[in-house]
C-alpha positions in Angstrom: -43.0 3.3 134.2 -39.7 3.2 135.8 -38.1 2.1 132.6 -39.8 4.8 130.7 -38.7 7.3 133.1 -35.2 6.1 133.0 -35.2 6.3 129.2 -36.6 9.8 129.4 -33.9 10.9 131.7 -31.3 9.5 129.5 -32.8 11.3 126.4 -33.1 14.4 128.5 -29.5 14.2 129.5 -28.4 13.7 125.9 -30.5 16.6 124.7 -29.1 18.8 127.5 -25.6 17.8 126.3 -26.5 18.6 122.7 -27.9 21.9 123.8 -24.7 22.6 125.7 -22.6 21.7 122.6 -24.6 24.0 120.3 -24.1 27.7 120.8 -27.1 29.2 122.5 -28.9 32.0 120.7 -28.5 35.5 121.8 -31.8 35.4 123.7 -31.9 32.0 125.3 -34.8 31.1 127.5 -34.6 28.8 130.4 -36.0 25.3 129.6 -38.3 24.0 132.3 -40.4 21.2 130.7 -39.7 18.4 128.2 -42.1 20.0 125.8 -40.2 23.2 126.0 -37.0 21.2 125.5 -38.4 19.4 122.6 -39.6 22.6 121.1 -36.3 24.2 121.6 -34.5 21.2 120.1 -36.7 21.3 117.0 -36.2 25.0 116.6 -32.5 24.6 117.0 -32.5 21.7 114.5 -34.3 23.8 111.9 -32.0 26.7 112.5 -28.9 24.4 112.2 -30.3 22.8 109.0 -30.9 26.3 107.5 -27.4 27.3 108.4 -25.9 24.1 107.0 -27.8 24.7 103.8 -26.6 28.2 103.6 -23.1 27.0 104.3 -23.4 24.4 101.5 -24.6 27.0 99.1 -21.8 29.3 100.2 -19.3 26.4 99.7 -20.6 25.6 96.3 -20.5 29.2 95.3 -16.9 29.6 96.6 -16.0 26.3 94.8 -17.1 27.7 91.5 -15.1 30.9 92.3 -12.1 28.8 93.2 -12.3 26.9 89.9 -12.5 30.2 88.1 -9.5 31.5 90.1 -7.6 28.3 89.4 -8.3 28.7 85.8 -7.2 32.3 85.9 -4.1 31.2 87.9 -3.3 28.6 85.3 -3.7 31.1 82.5 -1.5 33.6 84.4 1.1 30.9 85.1 1.2 30.0 81.4 1.5 33.6 80.5 4.3 34.1 83.1 6.1 31.0 81.8 5.9 32.3 78.3 7.2 35.7 79.5 9.9 33.8 81.5 11.0 32.0 78.3 11.1 35.3 76.4 13.0 37.0 79.2 15.5 34.1 79.3 16.1 34.4 75.6 16.5 38.1 76.0 18.9 37.5 79.0 20.9 35.1 76.9 21.1 37.6 74.1 22.1 40.3 76.5 24.8 38.0 77.9 26.2 37.5 74.5 26.0 41.2 73.7 27.6 42.0 77.1 30.5 39.6 76.3 31.0 41.2 72.9 30.9 44.7 74.5 33.3 43.6 77.3 35.8 42.3 74.7 35.5 45.5 72.7 36.0 47.5 75.9 39.0 45.5 76.8 40.6 46.0 73.4 39.8 49.7 73.4 41.1 50.1 77.0 44.3 48.3 75.8 44.6 50.6 72.9 44.1 53.6 75.2 46.6 52.2 77.7 49.1 51.7 74.9 48.5 55.3 73.7 48.9 56.5 77.3 52.2 54.7 77.6 53.5 56.0 74.3 52.5 59.5 75.2 54.3 59.3 78.5 57.3 57.8 76.9 57.4 60.4 74.1 56.8 63.2 76.6 59.6 61.9 78.8 62.0 61.7 75.9 61.0 65.1 74.7 61.4 66.5 78.1 65.0 65.2 78.3 65.8 66.6 74.9 64.2 69.9 75.6 65.8 70.3 79.0 69.3 69.7 77.6 68.7 71.7 74.4 70.5 75.0 73.8 67.1 76.5 72.7 66.0 76.3 76.4 68.7 78.8 77.2 66.7 81.3 75.1 63.2 80.0 76.1 63.6 78.6 79.6 59.9 77.7 80.3 59.0 75.9 77.1 59.5 72.4 78.5 56.6 72.6 81.0 54.1 70.8 78.7 56.4 67.8 78.2 57.1 67.7 81.9 53.4 67.6 82.8 52.6 64.9 80.2 55.5 62.8 81.4 53.9 62.7 84.9 50.3 62.6 83.9 48.1 59.9 85.6 45.2 59.9 83.2 44.6 60.1 79.5 46.0 63.4 78.0 43.7 65.8 76.4 43.8 66.7 72.7 45.1 70.1 73.6 48.0 68.6 75.5 48.9 66.3 72.5 48.8 69.3 70.1 51.0 71.3 72.5 53.5 68.4 72.6 53.5 68.1 68.8 54.0 71.9 68.5 56.9 71.7 71.0 58.7 69.0 69.1 58.2 70.9 65.8 59.6 74.0 67.4 62.7 72.1 68.5 63.2 70.9 64.9 62.7 74.3 63.5 65.1 76.0 66.0 67.8 73.4 65.3 68.2 74.8 61.8 68.5 78.4 62.9 71.5 80.6 63.8 70.3 83.3 66.1 71.7 85.9 68.5 70.0 86.8 71.8 71.0 88.7 74.9 71.3 86.6 78.1 73.3 86.2 81.3 76.3 83.9 81.2 78.3 82.5 84.1 82.1 82.9 83.8 84.6 80.3 84.9 85.2 82.2 88.2 81.5 82.2 89.0 80.8 85.8 88.2 77.8 86.7 85.9 78.0 88.7 82.7 75.5 90.1 80.3 76.4 89.3 76.8 75.0 88.6 73.3 75.1 84.9 72.6 75.2 83.4 69.1 73.4 80.0 69.0 74.1 77.6 66.2 70.9 75.5 66.1 71.0 73.1 69.1 74.8 72.4 68.6 76.9 75.3 69.8 76.6 78.6 71.7 79.4 81.2 71.6 80.0 84.7 72.7 82.9 86.5 71.2 85.6 83.9 70.6 84.5 81.8 73.6 82.5 78.6 73.6 79.7 78.1 76.1 78.0 75.1 77.6 74.3 74.9 78.7 73.5 73.7 82.3 70.0 72.1 82.3 69.8 72.3 86.1 70.1 76.0 86.3 69.1 76.7 82.6 72.1 79.0 82.3 75.0 79.3 79.9 78.4 78.9 81.4 81.9 79.7 80.1 84.0 76.6 79.5 86.8 76.3 82.0 89.1 75.4 79.1 88.6 76.6 75.6 89.3 74.6 72.4 92.2 75.3 70.1 92.7 78.7 68.5 91.3 77.7 65.1 88.0 76.8 66.6 88.0 80.0 68.7 88.7 82.0 65.5 85.6 80.5 63.9 83.6 81.5 66.9 84.9 85.0 66.8 84.1 85.2 63.0 80.5 84.0 63.7 79.9 86.5 66.5 81.1 89.4 64.4 79.5 88.3 61.2 76.9 90.6 59.6 73.3 89.3 59.3 72.9 87.2 56.2 76.6 86.5 55.6 78.2 83.1 55.5 81.1 82.1 57.7 82.8 78.8 58.6 81.8 77.4 62.0 82.6 74.2 63.8 79.4 72.3 64.7 79.1 69.7 67.5 76.5 67.2 66.3 76.5 65.5 69.7 75.2 68.7 71.4 78.2 69.3 73.6 79.7 65.9 74.1 82.4 66.2 71.5 83.2 69.7 72.7 83.6 68.4 76.2 85.9 65.6 75.1 87.8 68.1 72.9 88.6 70.5 75.8 89.5 67.5 78.0 92.2 66.5 75.5 95.6 67.4 77.1 97.7 70.1 75.5 101.3 69.6 74.2 102.7 70.7 77.5 100.4 68.4 79.5 101.5 65.5 77.2 105.1 66.3 77.9 104.4 66.5 81.6 103.0 63.0 81.5 106.5 61.7 80.4 107.9 62.7 83.7 111.7 63.2 84.3 112.6 60.7 81.6 110.6 62.7 79.1 112.3 65.9 80.0 115.7 64.3 79.7 114.8 63.0 76.2 113.7 66.4 75.2 116.9 67.9 76.5 119.0 65.5 74.6 117.0 66.2 71.5 117.4 69.9 71.8 121.2 69.5 72.3 121.4 67.2 69.3 119.4 69.6 67.1 121.5 72.6 68.2 124.7 70.7 67.4 123.4 69.6 64.1 122.3 73.1 63.1 125.5 74.6 64.3 127.6 72.1 62.3 125.5 72.4 59.2 125.8 76.2 59.2 129.5 75.9 59.9 130.0 73.4 57.0 127.9 75.6 54.8 130.2 78.6 55.5 133.3 76.3 55.0 131.9 75.1 51.7 131.3 78.6 50.6 134.9 79.5 51.3 136.2 76.4 49.6 134.2 77.2 46.5 135.5 80.7 46.5 139.1 79.2 46.8 138.4 77.1 43.7 138.0 80.3 41.7 141.3 81.8 43.0 144.8 80.5 42.4 146.2 82.4 45.4 146.1 80.2 48.6 144.0 81.6 51.5 144.7 80.2 54.9 141.2 81.0 56.0 139.7 77.8 54.4 140.7 74.2 54.3 141.4 74.1 50.5 143.5 77.3 50.8 145.6 75.7 53.5 146.1 72.6 51.4 147.1 74.7 48.4 149.6 76.5 50.8 151.2 73.2 51.6 151.5 72.5 47.8 153.1 75.8 47.1 155.5 75.4 50.0 156.6 72.0 48.8 156.8 72.4 45.0 160.4 71.4 44.8 160.1 68.0 46.5 159.3 64.7 44.7 155.8 63.5 43.9 155.6 60.8 46.5 156.7 63.2 49.4 154.3 65.8 48.1 151.5 63.3 48.1 152.2 62.3 51.7 152.3 66.0 52.8 149.0 66.7 51.0 147.4 63.5 52.6 148.6 64.7 55.9 147.1 68.2 55.3 143.8 66.5 54.4 143.9 64.4 57.5 144.3 67.5 59.5 141.3 69.2 57.9 138.9 66.2 58.0 138.4 66.1 61.8 137.5 69.8 61.7 134.9 69.1 59.0 133.6 66.0 60.8 133.6 67.6 64.3 130.6 66.6 66.6 129.1 64.3 64.0 129.6 61.4 66.4 127.8 63.2 69.2 124.8 63.7 67.0 124.8 60.0 66.1 125.1 59.0 69.8 122.2 61.2 70.8 120.1 59.7 68.0 120.8 56.3 69.4 120.4 57.2 73.1 117.0 58.9 72.6 115.0 55.7 71.8 116.8 53.9 74.6 115.7 56.6 77.0 112.2 56.2 75.6 112.4 52.5 76.4 113.6 53.3 79.9 110.6 55.6 80.4 108.3 52.8 79.1 109.7 50.4 81.7 109.4 53.0 84.4 105.7 53.7 83.4 104.9 50.0 83.3 106.4 49.5 86.8 104.2 52.3 88.1 101.2 50.7 86.4 101.8 47.3 88.0 102.3 48.9 91.4 98.9 50.6 91.1 97.3 47.3 90.1 99.0 45.6 93.1 97.7 48.3 95.5 94.2 49.0 94.1 93.4 46.3 91.7 92.0 46.7 88.2 88.6 48.2 89.2 89.5 51.8 88.4 91.4 52.3 85.1 92.2 55.9 86.1 94.6 54.6 88.7 96.7 53.0 85.9 96.4 55.8 83.4 99.4 57.7 84.8 101.9 54.9 84.4 100.5 53.9 81.0 100.7 57.6 79.8 104.3 57.9 81.0 105.2 54.6 79.2 103.6 55.7 75.9 104.7 59.4 76.0 108.4 58.6 76.7 108.3 56.1 73.8 106.9 58.7 71.5 109.4 61.3 72.7 112.3 58.9 72.2 111.2 58.3 68.6 110.4 61.9 67.9 113.9 62.9 69.0 115.7 60.0 67.3 114.2 60.4 63.9 115.1 64.1 63.3 118.6 63.5 64.8 119.2 60.6 62.4 118.1 62.8 59.5 120.2 65.7 60.7 123.2 63.5 61.2 122.8 62.2 57.7 122.7 65.8 56.3 125.7 67.0 58.3 127.7 63.9 57.4 126.8 64.2 53.8 127.8 67.9 53.8 131.2 67.2 55.4 131.8 64.2 53.2 131.2 66.3 50.1 133.7 68.9 51.3 136.3 66.3 52.1 135.9 64.8 48.6 136.5 68.3 47.2 139.7 68.5 49.2 140.8 65.0 48.0 139.9 65.8 44.5 141.9 69.0 44.5 144.8 67.2 46.2 144.8 64.5 43.6 144.8 67.2 40.9 147.8 69.0 42.5 149.7 65.7 42.6 148.9 64.9 39.1 150.0 68.4 38.0 153.3 68.1 40.0 154.0 64.7 38.6 153.5 66.0 35.1 155.8 68.9 35.7 158.5 66.5 37.0 158.2 64.3 34.0 158.7 67.3 31.7 161.6 68.5 33.7 
């Protein structure tokens, strides 16, 4: 009995433990006897078995659902993989299309960039041309389009390009016109004057007989501080006073003022002479003296020749000319022998020759001294040039220009004086030699006549 009781206690303890492990129902009754415990365990076992069966059925149902879901997932995965492949192919195609479009965009951007650069360059060149053009004196604000395009940061509009084209065509058209328009000009002393200006294309602007220059900074016409030579001013005056539609001769500066600027900067004759310095003035003085002597002697010999030719037509001696005085010696000594008469006539010719050859030596000396003076001026100018080089170096040619100008101008002056003096000396010497030959010829004739008369006597 004791063993049975012990076994029963053990089973009871186990059952109690099982009951403690299994959740109690919502309405759990207290167990007092083994029968009640056995009954409770059985009920609990049936209930647990039913729940397990329900769970199994639920699991099987859910397993079937999971299989269906797995099948659906596999189908969806296959569809998504197919879609992924299609999208990948589309992506690759889009990549290739994007590369082609990027290359096309790069080329077009390059073309637009080149166009932009060309437009800015052309606009800048046009602005420089327009700003310095004489047409801007008549239309001051016409260069705004070119100035804006020259500084534009983006692509120009079609209207701007058309405006630039129109501006350039207007410049071309105006360059072929000769027009007159009223405007304000600035005189050399700074005063302003209202005047009608004649514009010859884009080359010259004149008012009256004065040439004008255009100042781009102030967009005004200014009177030149020095005007060109008289023949050019005469052309300007003829153009200003010409009737509409008439044709007159006019000097045109194709460089748009550069040649005119150089022309008025060219020194005048007086300025050239001034560059020769003291030596140059001495050469000119010697030249003037030589020319005066030559002219005086030539006129004197011309008068003497006229008197001698008049004496040739008269048999009566006239002491007012050389031939008359020689004839007077002949008439005074007709009774002497031929040899003595010849000596007396030679003596008379010797007295007359210095009078006819007077100052010829001075002309010859001046003709020889003039180039020597020019050489002296050349040496002096070169000394001044080398002194400038020693002090300031060769960096600025203007510092050497004075000495070089003196050297060249004095050389030219020496030659300019010497050449005419040589020619004048030759003319005067030839003139006097011709008169002396007439005297010798007449003297020889008189001796021959006297000798013939002696032989007859």
